[in-house]
HTML snippet that shows the backbone in 3Dmol.js (N, CA, C, O; Angstrom):
<script src="https://3Dmol.org/build/3Dmol-min.js"></script>
<div id="view" style="width:600px;height:400px;position:relative"></div>
<script>
const pdb = `
ATOM      1  N   MET A   1     108.541 179.398 118.659  1.00  0.00           N
ATOM      2  CA  MET A   1     109.296 178.172 118.442  1.00  0.00           C
ATOM      3  C   MET A   1     108.386 176.945 118.593  1.00  0.00           C
ATOM      4  O   MET A   1     108.393 176.079 117.718  1.00  0.00           O
ATOM      5  N   MET A   2     107.609 176.846 119.670  1.00  0.00           N
ATOM      6  CA  MET A   2     106.725 175.707 119.870  1.00  0.00           C
ATOM      7  C   MET A   2     105.279 176.147 119.720  1.00  0.00           C
ATOM      8  O   MET A   2     104.497 176.044 120.665  1.00  0.00           O
ATOM      9  N   GLU A   3     104.927 176.625 118.569  1.00  0.00           N
ATOM     10  CA  GLU A   3     103.593 177.140 118.344  1.00  0.00           C
ATOM     11  C   GLU A   3     102.540 176.051 118.252  1.00  0.00           C
ATOM     12  O   GLU A   3     101.351 176.329 118.410  1.00  0.00           O
ATOM     13  N   PHE A   4     102.957 174.801 117.995  1.00  0.00           N
ATOM     14  CA  PHE A   4     102.005 173.708 117.850  1.00  0.00           C
ATOM     15  C   PHE A   4     101.435 173.256 119.189  1.00  0.00           C
ATOM     16  O   PHE A   4     100.419 172.561 119.212  1.00  0.00           O
ATOM     17  N   LEU A   5     102.050 173.624 120.292  1.00  0.00           N
ATOM     18  CA  LEU A   5     101.530 173.265 121.608  1.00  0.00           C
ATOM     19  C   LEU A   5     100.430 174.244 122.003  1.00  0.00           C
ATOM     20  O   LEU A   5     100.553 175.453 121.809  1.00  0.00           O
ATOM     21  N   TYR A   6      99.355 173.697 122.558  1.00  0.00           N
ATOM     22  CA  TYR A   6      98.225 174.533 122.950  1.00  0.00           C
ATOM     23  C   TYR A   6      97.856 174.206 124.385  1.00  0.00           C
ATOM     24  O   TYR A   6      97.452 173.084 124.691  1.00  0.00           O
ATOM     25  N   PHE A   7      97.995 175.179 125.253  1.00  0.00           N
ATOM     26  CA  PHE A   7      97.607 175.025 126.642  1.00  0.00           C
ATOM     27  C   PHE A   7      96.481 176.011 126.914  1.00  0.00           C
ATOM     28  O   PHE A   7      96.727 177.211 127.032  1.00  0.00           O
ATOM     29  N   PRO A   8      95.245 175.521 127.016  1.00  0.00           N
ATOM     30  CA  PRO A   8      94.111 176.441 127.163  1.00  0.00           C
ATOM     31  C   PRO A   8      94.116 177.165 128.505  1.00  0.00           C
ATOM     32  O   PRO A   8      94.549 176.629 129.525  1.00  0.00           O
ATOM     33  N   GLU A   9      93.630 178.372 128.470  1.00  0.00           N
ATOM     34  CA  GLU A   9      93.481 179.144 129.702  1.00  0.00           C
ATOM     35  C   GLU A   9      92.358 178.561 130.554  1.00  0.00           C
ATOM     36  O   GLU A   9      92.460 178.495 131.779  1.00  0.00           O
ATOM     37  N   ASP A  10      91.285 178.140 129.886  1.00  0.00           N
ATOM     38  CA  ASP A  10      90.140 177.550 130.583  1.00  0.00           C
ATOM     39  C   ASP A  10      90.422 176.065 130.820  1.00  0.00           C
ATOM     40  O   ASP A  10      90.376 175.261 129.889  1.00  0.00           O
ATOM     41  N   LYS A  11      90.706 175.720 132.043  1.00  0.00           N
ATOM     42  CA  LYS A  11      91.108 174.339 132.366  1.00  0.00           C
ATOM     43  C   LYS A  11      89.973 173.331 132.200  1.00  0.00           C
ATOM     44  O   LYS A  11      90.223 172.126 132.230  1.00  0.00           O
ATOM     45  N   SER A  12      88.742 173.788 132.028  1.00  0.00           N
ATOM     46  CA  SER A  12      87.635 172.850 131.823  1.00  0.00           C
ATOM     47  C   SER A  12      87.744 172.147 130.466  1.00  0.00           C
ATOM     48  O   SER A  12      87.067 171.146 130.230  1.00  0.00           O
ATOM     49  N   GLU A  13      88.588 172.663 129.585  1.00  0.00           N
ATOM     50  CA  GLU A  13      88.807 172.003 128.292  1.00  0.00           C
ATOM     51  C   GLU A  13      89.583 170.697 128.447  1.00  0.00           C
ATOM     52  O   GLU A  13      89.622 169.888 127.520  1.00  0.00           O
ATOM     53  N   TYR A  14      90.195 170.486 129.599  1.00  0.00           N
ATOM     54  CA  TYR A  14      90.924 169.248 129.853  1.00  0.00           C
ATOM     55  C   TYR A  14      89.992 168.093 130.234  1.00  0.00           C
ATOM     56  O   TYR A  14      90.377 166.929 130.117  1.00  0.00           O
ATOM     57  N   ILE A  15      88.804 168.391 130.676  1.00  0.00           N
ATOM     58  CA  ILE A  15      87.884 167.370 131.186  1.00  0.00           C
ATOM     59  C   ILE A  15      87.595 166.274 130.154  1.00  0.00           C
ATOM     60  O   ILE A  15      87.708 165.098 130.497  1.00  0.00           O
ATOM     61  N   PRO A  16      87.228 166.599 128.906  1.00  0.00           N
ATOM     62  CA  PRO A  16      86.975 165.521 127.937  1.00  0.00           C
ATOM     63  C   PRO A  16      88.205 164.639 127.679  1.00  0.00           C
ATOM     64  O   PRO A  16      88.082 163.427 127.501  1.00  0.00           O
ATOM     65  N   ALA A  17      89.374 165.255 127.662  1.00  0.00           N
ATOM     66  CA  ALA A  17      90.603 164.487 127.433  1.00  0.00           C
ATOM     67  C   ALA A  17      90.872 163.534 128.596  1.00  0.00           C
ATOM     68  O   ALA A  17      91.255 162.383 128.387  1.00  0.00           O
ATOM     69  N   VAL A  18      90.674 164.013 129.804  1.00  0.00           N
ATOM     70  CA  VAL A  18      90.899 163.177 130.991  1.00  0.00           C
ATOM     71  C   VAL A  18      89.891 162.033 131.031  1.00  0.00           C
ATOM     72  O   VAL A  18      90.250 160.898 131.344  1.00  0.00           O
ATOM     73  N   LEU A  19      88.637 162.328 130.715  1.00  0.00           N
ATOM     74  CA  LEU A  19      87.617 161.276 130.714  1.00  0.00           C
ATOM     75  C   LEU A  19      87.919 160.214 129.649  1.00  0.00           C
ATOM     76  O   LEU A  19      87.758 159.019 129.895  1.00  0.00           O
ATOM     77  N   THR A  20      88.352 160.654 128.483  1.00  0.00           N
ATOM     78  CA  THR A  20      88.712 159.704 127.427  1.00  0.00           C
ATOM     79  C   THR A  20      89.899 158.854 127.859  1.00  0.00           C
ATOM     80  O   THR A  20      89.906 157.640 127.653  1.00  0.00           O
ATOM     81  N   LEU A  21      90.889 159.481 128.450  1.00  0.00           N
ATOM     82  CA  LEU A  21      92.059 158.743 128.933  1.00  0.00           C
ATOM     83  C   LEU A  21      91.647 157.709 129.979  1.00  0.00           C
ATOM     84  O   LEU A  21      92.094 156.563 129.923  1.00  0.00           O
ATOM     85  N   LEU A  22      90.803 158.101 130.929  1.00  0.00           N
ATOM     86  CA  LEU A  22      90.345 157.171 131.965  1.00  0.00           C
ATOM     87  C   LEU A  22      89.556 156.012 131.352  1.00  0.00           C
ATOM     88  O   LEU A  22      89.700 154.865 131.776  1.00  0.00           O
ATOM     89  N   LEU A  23      88.730 156.312 130.362  1.00  0.00           N
ATOM     90  CA  LEU A  23      87.961 155.273 129.694  1.00  0.00           C
ATOM     91  C   LEU A  23      88.882 154.226 129.061  1.00  0.00           C
ATOM     92  O   LEU A  23      88.649 153.025 129.203  1.00  0.00           O
ATOM     93  N   PHE A  24      89.921 154.678 128.369  1.00  0.00           N
ATOM     94  CA  PHE A  24      90.834 153.747 127.729  1.00  0.00           C
ATOM     95  C   PHE A  24      91.691 152.987 128.741  1.00  0.00           C
ATOM     96  O   PHE A  24      92.000 151.814 128.529  1.00  0.00           O
ATOM     97  N   VAL A  25      92.075 153.637 129.828  1.00  0.00           N
ATOM     98  CA  VAL A  25      92.872 152.949 130.854  1.00  0.00           C
ATOM     99  C   VAL A  25      92.038 151.851 131.520  1.00  0.00           C
ATOM    100  O   VAL A  25      92.527 150.742 131.739  1.00  0.00           O
ATOM    101  N   VAL A  26      90.787 152.159 131.839  1.00  0.00           N
ATOM    102  CA  VAL A  26      89.899 151.160 132.450  1.00  0.00           C
ATOM    103  C   VAL A  26      89.651 150.017 131.466  1.00  0.00           C
ATOM    104  O   VAL A  26      89.671 148.848 131.849  1.00  0.00           O
ATOM    105  N   GLY A  27      89.418 150.358 130.201  1.00  0.00           N
ATOM    106  CA  GLY A  27      89.220 149.325 129.178  1.00  0.00           C
ATOM    107  C   GLY A  27      90.430 148.426 129.030  1.00  0.00           C
ATOM    108  O   GLY A  27      90.290 147.210 128.891  1.00  0.00           O
ATOM    109  N   ALA A  28      91.614 149.011 129.058  1.00  0.00           N
ATOM    110  CA  ALA A  28      92.843 148.222 128.950  1.00  0.00           C
ATOM    111  C   ALA A  28      93.012 147.307 130.162  1.00  0.00           C
ATOM    112  O   ALA A  28      93.426 146.157 130.018  1.00  0.00           O
ATOM    113  N   ALA A  29      92.696 147.810 131.348  1.00  0.00           N
ATOM    114  CA  ALA A  29      92.820 146.996 132.560  1.00  0.00           C
ATOM    115  C   ALA A  29      91.840 145.826 132.522  1.00  0.00           C
ATOM    116  O   ALA A  29      92.208 144.702 132.864  1.00  0.00           O
ATOM    117  N   ILE A  30      90.600 146.077 132.111  1.00  0.00           N
ATOM    118  CA  ILE A  30      89.595 145.007 132.030  1.00  0.00           C
ATOM    119  C   ILE A  30      90.024 143.962 131.003  1.00  0.00           C
ATOM    120  O   ILE A  30      89.906 142.761 131.245  1.00  0.00           O
ATOM    121  N   THR A  31      90.517 144.421 129.864  1.00  0.00           N
ATOM    122  CA  THR A  31      90.986 143.490 128.829  1.00  0.00           C
ATOM    123  C   THR A  31      92.136 142.639 129.352  1.00  0.00           C
ATOM    124  O   THR A  31      92.173 141.433 129.111  1.00  0.00           O
ATOM    125  N   MET A  32      93.067 143.252 130.059  1.00  0.00           N
ATOM    126  CA  MET A  32      94.200 142.510 130.595  1.00  0.00           C
ATOM    127  C   MET A  32      93.730 141.454 131.597  1.00  0.00           C
ATOM    128  O   MET A  32      94.220 140.325 131.580  1.00  0.00           O
ATOM    129  N   ILE A  33      92.789 141.813 132.467  1.00  0.00           N
ATOM    130  CA  ILE A  33      92.268 140.859 133.450  1.00  0.00           C
ATOM    131  C   ILE A  33      91.597 139.677 132.745  1.00  0.00           C
ATOM    132  O   ILE A  33      91.805 138.525 133.128  1.00  0.00           O
ATOM    133  N   LEU A  34      90.792 139.963 131.712  1.00  0.00           N
ATOM    134  CA  LEU A  34      90.121 138.885 130.979  1.00  0.00           C
ATOM    135  C   LEU A  34      91.126 137.966 130.285  1.00  0.00           C
ATOM    136  O   LEU A  34      90.945 136.749 130.273  1.00  0.00           O
ATOM    137  N   ILE A  35      92.168 138.531 129.716  1.00  0.00           N
ATOM    138  CA  ILE A  35      93.192 137.721 129.051  1.00  0.00           C
ATOM    139  C   ILE A  35      93.917 136.851 130.063  1.00  0.00           C
ATOM    140  O   ILE A  35      94.197 135.685 129.786  1.00  0.00           O
ATOM    141  N   ILE A  36      94.224 137.398 131.228  1.00  0.00           N
ATOM    142  CA  ILE A  36      94.914 136.616 132.256  1.00  0.00           C
ATOM    143  C   ILE A  36      94.025 135.464 132.727  1.00  0.00           C
ATOM    144  O   ILE A  36      94.510 134.346 132.902  1.00  0.00           O
ATOM    145  N   LYS A  37      92.741 135.720 132.931  1.00  0.00           N
ATOM    146  CA  LYS A  37      91.827 134.654 133.368  1.00  0.00           C
ATOM    147  C   LYS A  37      91.709 133.561 132.307  1.00  0.00           C
ATOM    148  O   LYS A  37      91.712 132.374 132.633  1.00  0.00           O
ATOM    149  N   ALA A  38      91.606 133.958 131.042  1.00  0.00           N
ATOM    150  CA  ALA A  38      91.514 132.977 129.961  1.00  0.00           C
ATOM    151  C   ALA A  38      92.792 132.154 129.888  1.00  0.00           C
ATOM    152  O   ALA A  38      92.744 130.947 129.649  1.00  0.00           O
ATOM    153  N   SER A  39      93.919 132.793 130.089  1.00  0.00           N
ATOM    154  CA  SER A  39      95.203 132.094 130.060  1.00  0.00           C
ATOM    155  C   SER A  39      95.296 131.086 131.208  1.00  0.00           C
ATOM    156  O   SER A  39      95.807 129.982 131.022  1.00  0.00           O
ATOM    157  N   GLN A  40      94.808 131.460 132.385  1.00  0.00           N
ATOM    158  CA  GLN A  40      94.837 130.539 133.519  1.00  0.00           C
ATOM    159  C   GLN A  40      93.946 129.332 133.269  1.00  0.00           C
ATOM    160  O   GLN A  40      94.296 128.215 133.650  1.00  0.00           O
ATOM    161  N   LYS A  41      92.786 129.546 132.626  1.00  0.00           N
ATOM    162  CA  LYS A  41      91.901 128.424 132.301  1.00  0.00           C
ATOM    163  C   LYS A  41      92.576 127.478 131.316  1.00  0.00           C
ATOM    164  O   LYS A  41      92.500 126.260 131.471  1.00  0.00           O
ATOM    165  N   GLU A  42      93.235 128.033 130.305  1.00  0.00           N
ATOM    166  CA  GLU A  42      93.935 127.203 129.328  1.00  0.00           C
ATOM    167  C   GLU A  42      95.076 126.432 129.992  1.00  0.00           C
ATOM    168  O   GLU A  42      95.309 125.268 129.668  1.00  0.00           O
ATOM    169  N   GLU A  43      95.780 127.072 130.912  1.00  0.00           N
ATOM    170  CA  GLU A  43      96.864 126.394 131.616  1.00  0.00           C
ATOM    171  C   GLU A  43      96.321 125.214 132.423  1.00  0.00           C
ATOM    172  O   GLU A  43      96.917 124.137 132.441  1.00  0.00           O
ATOM    173  N   LYS A  44      95.190 125.428 133.087  1.00  0.00           N
ATOM    174  CA  LYS A  44      94.574 124.349 133.875  1.00  0.00           C
ATOM    175  C   LYS A  44      94.166 123.192 132.972  1.00  0.00           C
ATOM    176  O   LYS A  44      94.393 122.032 133.316  1.00  0.00           O
ATOM    177  N   LYS A  45      93.563 123.491 131.814  1.00  0.00           N
ATOM    178  CA  LYS A  45      93.166 122.442 130.871  1.00  0.00           C
ATOM    179  C   LYS A  45      94.378 121.655 130.396  1.00  0.00           C
ATOM    180  O   LYS A  45      94.333 120.428 130.299  1.00  0.00           O
ATOM    181  N   THR A  46      95.456 122.363 130.103  1.00  0.00           N
ATOM    182  CA  THR A  46      96.676 121.702 129.636  1.00  0.00           C
ATOM    183  C   THR A  46      97.258 120.801 130.718  1.00  0.00           C
ATOM    184  O   THR A  46      97.695 119.687 130.429  1.00  0.00           O
ATOM    185  N   GLU A  47      97.267 121.273 131.949  1.00  0.00           N
ATOM    186  CA  GLU A  47      97.770 120.456 133.054  1.00  0.00           C
ATOM    187  C   GLU A  47      96.908 119.210 133.239  1.00  0.00           C
ATOM    188  O   GLU A  47      97.435 118.120 133.460  1.00  0.00           O
ATOM    189  N   ASP A  48      95.585 119.362 133.149  1.00  0.00           N
ATOM    190  CA  ASP A  48      94.691 118.217 133.297  1.00  0.00           C
ATOM    191  C   ASP A  48      94.930 117.190 132.191  1.00  0.00           C
ATOM    192  O   ASP A  48      94.989 115.989 132.458  1.00  0.00           O
ATOM    193  N   ARG A  49      95.067 117.661 130.952  1.00  0.00           N
ATOM    194  CA  ARG A  49      95.330 116.730 129.837  1.00  0.00           C
ATOM    195  C   ARG A  49      96.644 116.007 130.027  1.00  0.00           C
ATOM    196  O   ARG A  49      96.747 114.804 129.791  1.00  0.00           O
ATOM    197  N   SER A  50      97.652 116.754 130.459  1.00  0.00           N
ATOM    198  CA  SER A  50      98.965 116.141 130.647  1.00  0.00           C
ATOM    199  C   SER A  50      98.926 115.105 131.772  1.00  0.00           C
ATOM    200  O   SER A  50      99.562 114.056 131.672  1.00  0.00           O
ATOM    201  N   ASN A  51      98.183 115.396 132.841  1.00  0.00           N
ATOM    202  CA  ASN A  51      98.047 114.431 133.931  1.00  0.00           C
ATOM    203  C   ASN A  51      97.282 113.187 133.468  1.00  0.00           C
ATOM    204  O   ASN A  51      97.636 112.068 133.839  1.00  0.00           O
ATOM    205  N   ASP A  52      96.238 113.378 132.661  1.00  0.00           N
ATOM    206  CA  ASP A  52      95.483 112.244 132.134  1.00  0.00           C
ATOM    207  C   ASP A  52      96.365 111.365 131.244  1.00  0.00           C
ATOM    208  O   ASP A  52      96.290 110.138 131.312  1.00  0.00           O
ATOM    209  N   GLU A  53      97.198 111.991 130.413  1.00  0.00           N
ATOM    210  CA  GLU A  53      98.067 111.224 129.523  1.00  0.00           C
ATOM    211  C   GLU A  53      99.100 110.436 130.339  1.00  0.00           C
ATOM    212  O   GLU A  53      99.419 109.299 129.990  1.00  0.00           O
ATOM    213  N   ARG A  54      99.622 111.021 131.412  1.00  0.00           N
ATOM    214  CA  ARG A  54     100.574 110.307 132.251  1.00  0.00           C
ATOM    215  C   ARG A  54      99.938 109.087 132.899  1.00  0.00           C
ATOM    216  O   ARG A  54     100.551 108.022 132.973  1.00  0.00           O
ATOM    217  N   LYS A  55      98.708 109.248 133.366  1.00  0.00           N
ATOM    218  CA  LYS A  55      98.001 108.136 133.991  1.00  0.00           C
ATOM    219  C   LYS A  55      97.772 107.006 132.987  1.00  0.00           C
ATOM    220  O   LYS A  55      97.911 105.831 133.327  1.00  0.00           O
ATOM    221  N   GLU A  56      97.420 107.366 131.745  1.00  0.00           N
ATOM    222  CA  GLU A  56      97.192 106.355 130.722  1.00  0.00           C
ATOM    223  C   GLU A  56      98.485 105.625 130.392  1.00  0.00           C
ATOM    224  O   GLU A  56      98.468 104.415 130.166  1.00  0.00           O
ATOM    225  N   GLN A  57      99.610 106.339 130.361  1.00  0.00           N
ATOM    226  CA  GLN A  57     100.889 105.701 130.043  1.00  0.00           C
ATOM    227  C   GLN A  57     101.328 104.785 131.182  1.00  0.00           C
ATOM    228  O   GLN A  57     101.978 103.770 130.931  1.00  0.00           O
ATOM    229  N   GLU A  58     100.996 105.111 132.402  1.00  0.00           N
ATOM    230  CA  GLU A  58     101.396 104.294 133.543  1.00  0.00           C
ATOM    231  C   GLU A  58     100.619 102.987 133.575  1.00  0.00           C
ATOM    232  O   GLU A  58     101.104 101.992 134.114  1.00  0.00           O
ATOM    233  N   GLU A  59      99.424 102.979 133.006  1.00  0.00           N
ATOM    234  CA  GLU A  59      98.589 101.768 133.071  1.00  0.00           C
ATOM    235  C   GLU A  59      98.999 100.751 132.097  1.00  0.00           C
ATOM    236  O   GLU A  59      98.395  99.681 132.031  1.00  0.00           O
TER     237      GLU A  59
END
`;
const viewer = $3Dmol.createViewer("view");
viewer.addModel(pdb, "pdb");
viewer.setStyle({}, {cartoon: {color: "spectrum"}});
viewer.zoomTo();
viewer.render();
</script>
């Protein structure tokens, strides 16, 4: 019935799959951290511009 599933007897065949999975998980985590840092920098720039514009309007 489920002939398409393959579970190897030799468990060492799982090692490349696990390493690939770990590589992609680490890559995704690093990418997420970089995106969050870039977003925080943009937020800071936007806040600074908005504060500068308020000061100019008050003068």
